[in-house]
KOLPA-604905 format. One record per residue (C-alpha): residue number from 1; x, y, z; chain. Coordinates in steps of 0.02 Angstrom, whole numbers, plus 32768, in hexadecimal, padded with zeros to 4 digits. Layout:
<atom num="NUM" X="X" Y="Y" Z="Z" cadena="A"/>
...
This chain:
<atom num="1" X="5634" Y="9415" Z="5F76" cadena="A"/>
<atom num="2" X="56DE" Y="9478" Z="5F61" cadena="A"/>
<atom num="3" X="56DB" Y="9530" Z="5F99" cadena="A"/>
<atom num="4" X="5754" Y="95C0" Z="5F64" cadena="A"/>
<atom num="5" X="57D3" Y="95F9" Z="5FC9" cadena="A"/>
<atom num="6" X="5794" Y="967A" Z="605D" cadena="A"/>
<atom num="7" X="57D9" Y="971D" Z="606A" cadena="A"/>
<atom num="8" X="57BB" Y="9764" Z="6121" cadena="A"/>
<atom num="9" X="57CB" Y="981A" Z="6148" cadena="A"/>
<atom num="10" X="578E" Y="9894" Z="61D0" cadena="A"/>
<atom num="11" X="5812" Y="9909" Z="6207" cadena="A"/>
<atom num="12" X="582F" Y="99A6" Z="61A5" cadena="A"/>
<atom num="13" X="58D6" Y="999B" Z="61C5" cadena="A"/>
<atom num="14" X="590E" Y="98F2" Z="617B" cadena="A"/>
<atom num="15" X="5958" Y="98D8" Z="60EA" cadena="A"/>
<atom num="16" X="5927" Y="98C0" Z="6055" cadena="A"/>
<atom num="17" X="5867" Y="98B4" Z="6082" cadena="A"/>
<atom num="18" X="5870" Y="9932" Z="60F5" cadena="A"/>
<atom num="19" X="57FF" Y="99A4" Z="606B" cadena="A"/>
<atom num="20" X="576F" Y="9925" Z="6073" cadena="A"/>
<atom num="21" X="5746" Y="998F" Z="6134" cadena="A"/>
<atom num="22" X="56D9" Y="9A0F" Z="6125" cadena="A"/>
<atom num="23" X="5745" Y="9A5A" Z="619F" cadena="A"/>
<atom num="24" X="57C9" Y="9A67" Z="6112" cadena="A"/>
<atom num="25" X="5803" Y="9B16" Z="60DF" cadena="A"/>
<atom num="26" X="57A6" Y="9B21" Z="603F" cadena="A"/>
<atom num="27" X="5731" Y="9BB3" Z="6032" cadena="A"/>
<atom num="28" X="5691" Y="9BAC" Z="5FBF" cadena="A"/>
<atom num="29" X="562E" Y="9C1D" Z="5F54" cadena="A"/>
<atom num="30" X="5587" Y="9BE0" Z="5F60" cadena="A"/>
<atom num="31" X="54D3" Y="9C52" Z="5F75" cadena="A"/>
<atom num="32" X="552D" Y="9CD6" Z="5F3C" cadena="A"/>
<atom num="33" X="55AD" Y="9CD3" Z="5FD7" cadena="A"/>
<atom num="34" X="5656" Y="9CA4" Z="5FF4" cadena="A"/>
<atom num="35" X="5658" Y="9C17" Z="608E" cadena="A"/>
<atom num="36" X="56F9" Y="9C0D" Z="60E3" cadena="A"/>
<atom num="37" X="56D9" Y="9B4A" Z="60E2" cadena="A"/>
<atom num="38" X="5647" Y="9AD0" Z="60BA" cadena="A"/>
<atom num="39" X="563F" Y="9AC9" Z="6179" cadena="A"/>
<atom num="40" X="55FC" Y="9B70" Z="6188" cadena="A"/>
<atom num="41" X="5594" Y="9B61" Z="60FF" cadena="A"/>
<atom num="42" X="5541" Y="9AC1" Z="6147" cadena="A"/>
<atom num="43" X="552A" Y="9AFC" Z="6205" cadena="A"/>
<atom num="44" X="54DD" Y="9BB1" Z="61BC" cadena="A"/>
<atom num="45" X="5454" Y="9B69" Z="614C" cadena="A"/>
<atom num="46" X="540F" Y="9B21" Z="61E7" cadena="A"/>
<atom num="47" X="53EB" Y="9BD7" Z="6201" cadena="A"/>
<atom num="48" X="53B3" Y="9C09" Z="6152" cadena="A"/>
<atom num="49" X="5357" Y="9CC3" Z="6144" cadena="A"/>
<atom num="50" X="5388" Y="9CDC" Z="61EB" cadena="A"/>
<atom num="51" X="5413" Y="9D50" Z="623F" cadena="A"/>
<atom num="52" X="545C" Y="9CB9" Z="6281" cadena="A"/>
<atom num="53" X="5495" Y="9C89" Z="61BA" cadena="A"/>
<atom num="54" X="54FC" Y="9D09" Z="61B8" cadena="A"/>
<atom num="55" X="5552" Y="9D16" Z="625F" cadena="A"/>
<atom num="56" X="5587" Y="9C57" Z="624B" cadena="A"/>
<atom num="57" X="55CF" Y="9C82" Z="6195" cadena="A"/>
<atom num="58" X="5642" Y="9D00" Z="61F3" cadena="A"/>
<atom num="59" X="5665" Y="9C8F" Z="6271" cadena="A"/>
<atom num="60" X="5730" Y="9C88" Z="6286" cadena="A"/>
<atom num="61" X="574B" Y="9BB7" Z="627D" cadena="A"/>
<atom num="62" X="56ED" Y="9B27" Z="6240" cadena="A"/>
<atom num="63" X="56F7" Y="9AEC" Z="62F1" cadena="A"/>
<atom num="64" X="56AC" Y="9B80" Z="6334" cadena="A"/>
<atom num="65" X="561C" Y="9B85" Z="62AE" cadena="A"/>
<atom num="66" X="55FE" Y="9AD3" Z="62DD" cadena="A"/>
<atom num="67" X="55EE" Y="9AFC" Z="6382" cadena="A"/>
<atom num="68" X="5575" Y="9B94" Z="6360" cadena="A"/>
<atom num="69" X="5513" Y="9B27" Z="62D9" cadena="A"/>
<atom num="70" X="54F2" Y="9A8C" Z="6375" cadena="A"/>
<atom num="71" X="54AB" Y="9B1C" Z="63FF" cadena="A"/>
<atom num="72" X="53EC" Y="9B01" Z="63FB" cadena="A"/>
<atom num="73" X="53C7" Y="9B9E" Z="644A" cadena="A"/>
<atom num="74" X="53C2" Y="9BC9" Z="638A" cadena="A"/>
<atom num="75" X="5338" Y="9BC6" Z="6328" cadena="A"/>
<atom num="76" X="5352" Y="9B27" Z="62BF" cadena="A"/>
<atom num="77" X="52FD" Y="9B26" Z="621B" cadena="A"/>
<atom num="78" X="5262" Y="9A9C" Z="621A" cadena="A"/>
<atom num="79" X="5284" Y="9A50" Z="617B" cadena="A"/>
<atom num="80" X="5344" Y="9A30" Z="61C0" cadena="A"/>
<atom num="81" X="533F" Y="9986" Z="61BD" cadena="A"/>
<atom num="82" X="52E7" Y="9959" Z="610A" cadena="A"/>
<atom num="83" X="536E" Y="99F8" Z="60B3" cadena="A"/>
<atom num="84" X="540B" Y="99CE" Z="6103" cadena="A"/>
<atom num="85" X="544A" Y="994D" Z="608A" cadena="A"/>
<atom num="86" X="5430" Y="99BC" Z="6001" cadena="A"/>
<atom num="87" X="5476" Y="9A47" Z="6057" cadena="A"/>
<atom num="88" X="5512" Y="99DA" Z="608B" cadena="A"/>
<atom num="89" X="5520" Y="99AB" Z="5FC7" cadena="A"/>
<atom num="90" X="5522" Y="9A4F" Z="5F7F" cadena="A"/>
<atom num="91" X="55A5" Y="9A88" Z="5FEE" cadena="A"/>
<atom num="92" X="561C" Y="99FD" Z="5FD6" cadena="A"/>
<atom num="93" X="55EF" Y="99FD" Z="5F19" cadena="A"/>
<atom num="94" X="5627" Y="9ABF" Z="5F10" cadena="A"/>
<atom num="95" X="56CA" Y="9A8B" Z="5F6E" cadena="A"/>
<atom num="96" X="5701" Y="9A14" Z="5F02" cadena="A"/>
<atom num="97" X="56D3" Y="9A74" Z="5E52" cadena="A"/>
<atom num="98" X="5707" Y="9B06" Z="5E99" cadena="A"/>
<atom num="99" X="57BF" Y="9AD0" Z="5ECE" cadena="A"/>
<atom num="100" X="5820" Y="9A59" Z="5E3B" cadena="A"/>
<atom num="101" X="58A4" Y="9A32" Z="5EAC" cadena="A"/>
<atom num="102" X="582E" Y="99C4" Z="5F38" cadena="A"/>
<atom num="103" X="57B9" Y="9991" Z="5E8C" cadena="A"/>
<atom num="104" X="585B" Y="9931" Z="5E4B" cadena="A"/>
<atom num="105" X="5867" Y="98E2" Z="5EF7" cadena="A"/>
<atom num="106" X="57A4" Y="989A" Z="5F09" cadena="A"/>
<atom num="107" X="57AF" Y="9866" Z="5E58" cadena="A"/>
<atom num="108" X="585E" Y="980C" Z="5E7E" cadena="A"/>
<atom num="109" X="57F6" Y="97AF" Z="5F04" cadena="A"/>
<atom num="110" X="57BA" Y="9749" Z="5E63" cadena="A"/>
<atom num="111" X="573E" Y="96BC" Z="5EA0" cadena="A"/>
<atom num="112" X="576C" Y="96B7" Z="5F62" cadena="A"/>
<atom num="113" X="56E6" Y="96D0" Z="5FDB" cadena="A"/>
<atom num="114" X="56EB" Y="9769" Z="6038" cadena="A"/>
<atom num="115" X="56CF" Y="975E" Z="60FA" cadena="A"/>
<atom num="116" X="56C7" Y="9800" Z="617F" cadena="A"/>
<atom num="117" X="5721" Y="978D" Z="6203" cadena="A"/>
<atom num="118" X="56DA" Y="97D4" Z="62B3" cadena="A"/>
<atom num="119" X="567E" Y="978F" Z="6347" cadena="A"/>
<atom num="120" X="5642" Y="984A" Z="6352" cadena="A"/>
<atom num="121" X="55D1" Y="983C" Z="62D7" cadena="A"/>
<atom num="122" X="554A" Y="97BD" Z="62A4" cadena="A"/>
<atom num="123" X="54F7" Y="9828" Z="6213" cadena="A"/>
<atom num="124" X="558E" Y="9872" Z="61B3" cadena="A"/>
<atom num="125" X="5605" Y="97F3" Z="61F1" cadena="A"/>
<atom num="126" X="560E" Y="973D" Z="61FB" cadena="A"/>
<atom num="127" X="55FA" Y="973C" Z="62D5" cadena="A"/>
<atom num="128" X="56A8" Y="9711" Z="62E4" cadena="A"/>
<atom num="129" X="5685" Y="964C" Z="62BA" cadena="A"/>
<atom num="130" X="5627" Y="964E" Z="621F" cadena="A"/>
<atom num="131" X="557C" Y="9663" Z="6269" cadena="A"/>
<atom num="132" X="555D" Y="9710" Z="6221" cadena="A"/>
<atom num="133" X="5504" Y="9741" Z="617D" cadena="A"/>
<atom num="134" X="55A0" Y="9786" Z="6147" cadena="A"/>
<atom num="135" X="553E" Y="9811" Z="60FA" cadena="A"/>
<atom num="136" X="55E6" Y="988B" Z="60E0" cadena="A"/>
<atom num="137" X="5636" Y="9802" Z="6093" cadena="A"/>
<atom num="138" X="559F" Y="97CF" Z="6023" cadena="A"/>
<atom num="139" X="5598" Y="9877" Z="5FED" cadena="A"/>
<atom num="140" X="564C" Y="988D" Z="5FB5" cadena="A"/>
<atom num="141" X="563F" Y="97FE" Z="5F47" cadena="A"/>
<atom num="142" X="559C" Y="9838" Z="5EEB" cadena="A"/>
<atom num="143" X="55F5" Y="98CA" Z="5ED2" cadena="A"/>
<atom num="144" X="568B" Y="987E" Z="5E94" cadena="A"/>
<atom num="145" X="560A" Y="9808" Z="5E14" cadena="A"/>
<atom num="146" X="55D2" Y="98C5" Z="5DD1" cadena="A"/>
<atom num="147" X="568F" Y="9902" Z="5DB3" cadena="A"/>
<atom num="148" X="56A8" Y="985F" Z="5D57" cadena="A"/>
<atom num="149" X="5627" Y="9872" Z="5CF5" cadena="A"/>
<atom num="150" X="55B8" Y="97DD" Z="5D2A" cadena="A"/>
<atom num="151" X="54F4" Y="97EC" Z="5CF7" cadena="A"/>
<atom num="152" X="5487" Y="9770" Z="5D0C" cadena="A"/>
<atom num="153" X="543C" Y="9747" Z="5C57" cadena="A"/>
<atom num="154" X="53A3" Y="96DE" Z="5C88" cadena="A"/>
<atom num="155" X="5312" Y="96FF" Z="5D10" cadena="A"/>
<atom num="156" X="5334" Y="9654" Z="5D4D" cadena="A"/>
<atom num="157" X="53FA" Y="968F" Z="5D62" cadena="A"/>
<atom num="158" X="53CE" Y="9722" Z="5DBA" cadena="A"/>
<atom num="159" X="5356" Y="96DF" Z="5E2E" cadena="A"/>
<atom num="160" X="53EE" Y="9648" Z="5E6D" cadena="A"/>
<atom num="161" X="5457" Y="96E3" Z="5E5F" cadena="A"/>
<atom num="162" X="53E5" Y="9736" Z="5ED8" cadena="A"/>
<atom num="163" X="53B8" Y="9697" Z="5F51" cadena="A"/>
<atom num="164" X="546E" Y="967F" Z="5F6F" cadena="A"/>
<atom num="165" X="54B7" Y="9738" Z="5F91" cadena="A"/>
<atom num="166" X="542E" Y="9772" Z="5FF0" cadena="A"/>
<atom num="167" X="540A" Y="96C7" Z="6075" cadena="A"/>
<atom num="168" X="54AE" Y="9682" Z="6093" cadena="A"/>
<atom num="169" X="5528" Y="96A3" Z="611D" cadena="A"/>
<atom num="170" X="55C3" Y="9642" Z="610B" cadena="A"/>
<atom num="171" X="5596" Y="95A1" Z="6163" cadena="A"/>
<atom num="172" X="54E7" Y="95A6" Z="60F9" cadena="A"/>
<atom num="173" X="552A" Y="959D" Z="605A" cadena="A"/>
<atom num="174" X="552D" Y="94E4" Z="6055" cadena="A"/>
<atom num="175" X="547E" Y="94E7" Z="6097" cadena="A"/>
<atom num="176" X="542B" Y="9566" Z="6020" cadena="A"/>
<atom num="177" X="5476" Y="94FF" Z="5F93" cadena="A"/>
<atom num="178" X="542E" Y="944E" Z="5FDF" cadena="A"/>
<atom num="179" X="5388" Y="94A1" Z="5FEC" cadena="A"/>
<atom num="180" X="5386" Y="94F6" Z="5F36" cadena="A"/>
<atom num="181" X="53BF" Y="9432" Z="5EF4" cadena="A"/>
<atom num="182" X="532A" Y="93EA" Z="5F6B" cadena="A"/>
<atom num="183" X="52BC" Y="946B" Z="5F23" cadena="A"/>
<atom num="184" X="52E3" Y="943A" Z="5E68" cadena="A"/>
<atom num="185" X="52C8" Y="937B" Z="5E92" cadena="A"/>
<atom num="186" X="5222" Y="93AC" Z="5EDE" cadena="A"/>
<atom num="187" X="51E4" Y="940C" Z="5E48" cadena="A"/>
<atom num="188" X="51D9" Y="94A2" Z="5EBA" cadena="A"/>
<atom num="189" X="5235" Y="9509" Z="5E41" cadena="A"/>
<atom num="190" X="5211" Y="9514" Z="5D8E" cadena="A"/>
<atom num="191" X="5287" Y="951E" Z="5CF8" cadena="A"/>
<atom num="192" X="5285" Y="94F7" Z="5C4D" cadena="A"/>
<atom num="193" X="52FC" Y="946F" Z="5C48" cadena="A"/>
<atom num="194" X="5376" Y="941F" Z="5CA7" cadena="A"/>
<atom num="195" X="5405" Y="944B" Z="5C2E" cadena="A"/>
<atom num="196" X="53CD" Y="94DD" Z="5C3A" cadena="A"/>
<atom num="197" X="53DF" Y="94EE" Z="5CF3" cadena="A"/>
<atom num="198" X="5468" Y="9499" Z="5D13" cadena="A"/>
<atom num="199" X="54D6" Y="9512" Z="5CA0" cadena="A"/>
<atom num="200" X="547F" Y="95A5" Z="5CEA" cadena="A"/>
<atom num="201" X="54B4" Y="9558" Z="5D94" cadena="A"/>
<atom num="202" X="5559" Y="951A" Z="5D6B" cadena="A"/>
<atom num="203" X="5571" Y="95CD" Z="5D26" cadena="A"/>
<atom num="204" X="5552" Y="961D" Z="5DCB" cadena="A"/>
<atom num="205" X="55A3" Y="95B8" Z="5E39" cadena="A"/>
<atom num="206" X="5647" Y="95C4" Z="5DDC" cadena="A"/>
<atom num="207" X="5622" Y="9687" Z="5DDF" cadena="A"/>
<atom num="208" X="5619" Y="9678" Z="5EB0" cadena="A"/>
<atom num="209" X="56AC" Y="9607" Z="5ECA" cadena="A"/>
<atom num="210" X="566D" Y="9558" Z="5EC8" cadena="A"/>
<atom num="211" X="569B" Y="94D0" Z="5E50" cadena="A"/>
<atom num="212" X="562D" Y="9470" Z="5DEA" cadena="A"/>
<atom num="213" X="55FB" Y="93D5" Z="5E48" cadena="A"/>
<atom num="214" X="55AA" Y="9337" Z="5E06" cadena="A"/>
<atom num="215" X="553E" Y="933C" Z="5EBD" cadena="A"/>
<atom num="216" X="54D5" Y="93DA" Z="5E65" cadena="A"/>
<atom num="217" X="5497" Y="937A" Z="5DC0" cadena="A"/>
<atom num="218" X="53F1" Y="936E" Z="5DB5" cadena="A"/>
<atom num="219" X="5374" Y="92D9" Z="5DA6" cadena="A"/>
<atom num="220" X="53B1" Y="9292" Z="5D05" cadena="A"/>
<atom num="221" X="5463" Y="9297" Z="5D2E" cadena="A"/>
<atom num="222" X="5451" Y="9260" Z="5DDB" cadena="A"/>
<atom num="223" X="54AE" Y="91A3" Z="5E13" cadena="A"/>
């Protein structure tokens, strides 16, 4: 399966994709307050509803607030692991809808696969070798879909979209698609018709930057 071009980013000083970094100097208005960067918002929300939240919001730089947020002497909210992805999504969505110059940069990436490339983070980044979850890159691609006006038209398309965006690291994308195909062949996933499934999946894959491929045809099209 041929994959679309990959764009790697990390430092906020890189051109033109430094704006994809949470350290980029793009203030956001969210929760009735202005946050100097998305990093400020993300780190402060680890301590939502406490004096620490405002203290982090006022941190001088994103580097400083990142260090403050990782300080485990502060009382991390108990639901952090289950809410951190939605908080990152909200912050990045605000950033790319409130700043039209970087909204254009994000949209101009087309169908390229976006990767935060760093060995320092295997959750938000790719771990440096593609083994990481790349959640920041995936979050940005999800926002790019929203900005394009992409909306799943059926429950099946919504489920496929969620499966690919939620469970895939850069290295696992092909594995996930293979598992999906295997499940379809074993009738683990139900659908109204194979023609409907092929149409929906093909549209989704093109939206995610993949080319249609005969390898993803269903039983009645198999060689």
